[in-house]
C-alpha positions in Angstrom: -24.6 -4.8 10.7 -22.0 -2.1 11.2 -20.4 -0.5 8.1 -17.0 1.1 8.3 -15.5 3.2 5.5 -11.7 2.6 5.7 -9.2 5.4 5.0 -8.4 3.9 1.6 -12.0 4.0 0.6 -12.3 7.6 1.8 -9.2 8.5 -0.1 -10.7 6.9 -3.2 -13.8 9.1 -2.9 -11.8 12.3 -2.9 -10.9 12.4 -6.7 -14.5 11.4 -7.5 -15.8 14.3 -5.4 -13.3 16.7 -7.1 -14.5 15.5 -10.5 -18.1 16.2 -9.6 -17.1 19.5 -8.1 -16.1 20.7 -11.6 -19.9 20.8 -12.3 -21.0 22.4 -9.0 -20.6 22.0 -5.3 -24.3 21.0 -5.0 -23.7 18.3 -7.5 -20.6 17.0 -5.7 -22.3 17.1 -2.3 -25.4 15.3 -3.6 -23.3 12.6 -5.2 -21.4 12.1 -1.9 -24.6 11.9 0.0 -26.1 9.4 -2.4 -23.1 7.0 -2.5 -22.8 7.2 1.3 -26.5 6.3 1.7 -26.2 3.5 -1.0 -23.3 1.9 0.8 -24.7 2.1 4.3 -28.3 1.3 3.6 -27.5 -1.7 1.3 -24.6 -3.2 3.2 -26.1 -2.8 6.7 -29.1 -4.8 5.7 -27.6 -7.2 3.2 -23.8 -7.5 3.5 -23.7 -10.3 0.9 -25.3 -8.2 -1.8 -22.1 -7.6 -3.8 -20.8 -10.4 -5.9 -17.7 -12.3 -4.8 -14.7 -10.6 -6.5 -11.8 -12.4 -4.8 -12.9 -15.4 -2.9 -9.6 -16.2 -1.2 -9.4 -12.8 0.3 -13.1 -12.5 1.0 -13.6 -9.4 -1.2 -16.9 -8.5 -2.7 -17.8 -5.8 -5.2 -20.9 -3.7 -5.4 -21.5 -1.3 -8.2 -23.1 2.1 -7.8 -24.7 3.9 -10.7 -23.2 1.4 -13.2 -19.8 3.0 -12.8 -18.5 3.2 -9.3 -16.9 0.0 -7.8 -17.2 -0.5 -4.1 -14.9 -3.2 -2.8 -15.6 -4.6 0.7 -15.1 -7.5 3.1 -17.2 -8.8 5.9 -15.6 -9.6 9.2 -17.8 -10.9 12.0 -20.5 -8.3 12.4 -18.8 -5.5 10.4 -18.6 -4.6 6.8 -15.3 -2.9 5.9 -15.4 -0.8 2.7 -11.9 -1.1 1.3 -11.9 0.8 -1.9 -14.2 3.0 -4.0 -13.2 3.6 -7.6 -14.5 4.9 -10.8 -15.0 1.7 -12.8 -13.1 3.2 -15.8 -9.9 3.3 -13.8 -7.2 0.6 -14.5 -7.0 -0.1 -10.8 -9.9 -2.6 -11.1 -7.7 -4.8 -13.4 -4.7 -4.5 -11.1 -6.7 -5.6 -8.1 -8.0 -8.7 -10.0 -4.5 -9.6 -11.2 -2.4 -8.8 -8.2 -4.7 -8.9 -5.2 -4.1 -7.0 -2.0 -3.4 -7.4 1.7 -6.9 -7.0 3.2 -5.7 -7.3 6.8 -3.3 -4.5 6.4 -6.1 -2.2 5.2 -8.2 -3.0 8.2 -5.4 -1.9 10.5 -5.4 1.7 9.3 
């Protein structure tokens, strides 16, 4: 299965990268590599691994290192990673309460 990291997911990784960069560039680069490998390796082979987060919109959530929320949807033979957030951010509650337009995110 193909895995696509959308622009919104990439944008969500940037503040996480900058946070890790405060420790060292090696630390930030290693984290980026690990989360990329985790996403691709797991979702390529098992796209239904994450639990259903929003059934009506077909959104699933996978958690990396007990802290980072990876939101994605599966369309035909492709997994689209929609968002990646630090689990401590309030955006997780906002997504659950307000939802989002998945199709608009896939058009970016």
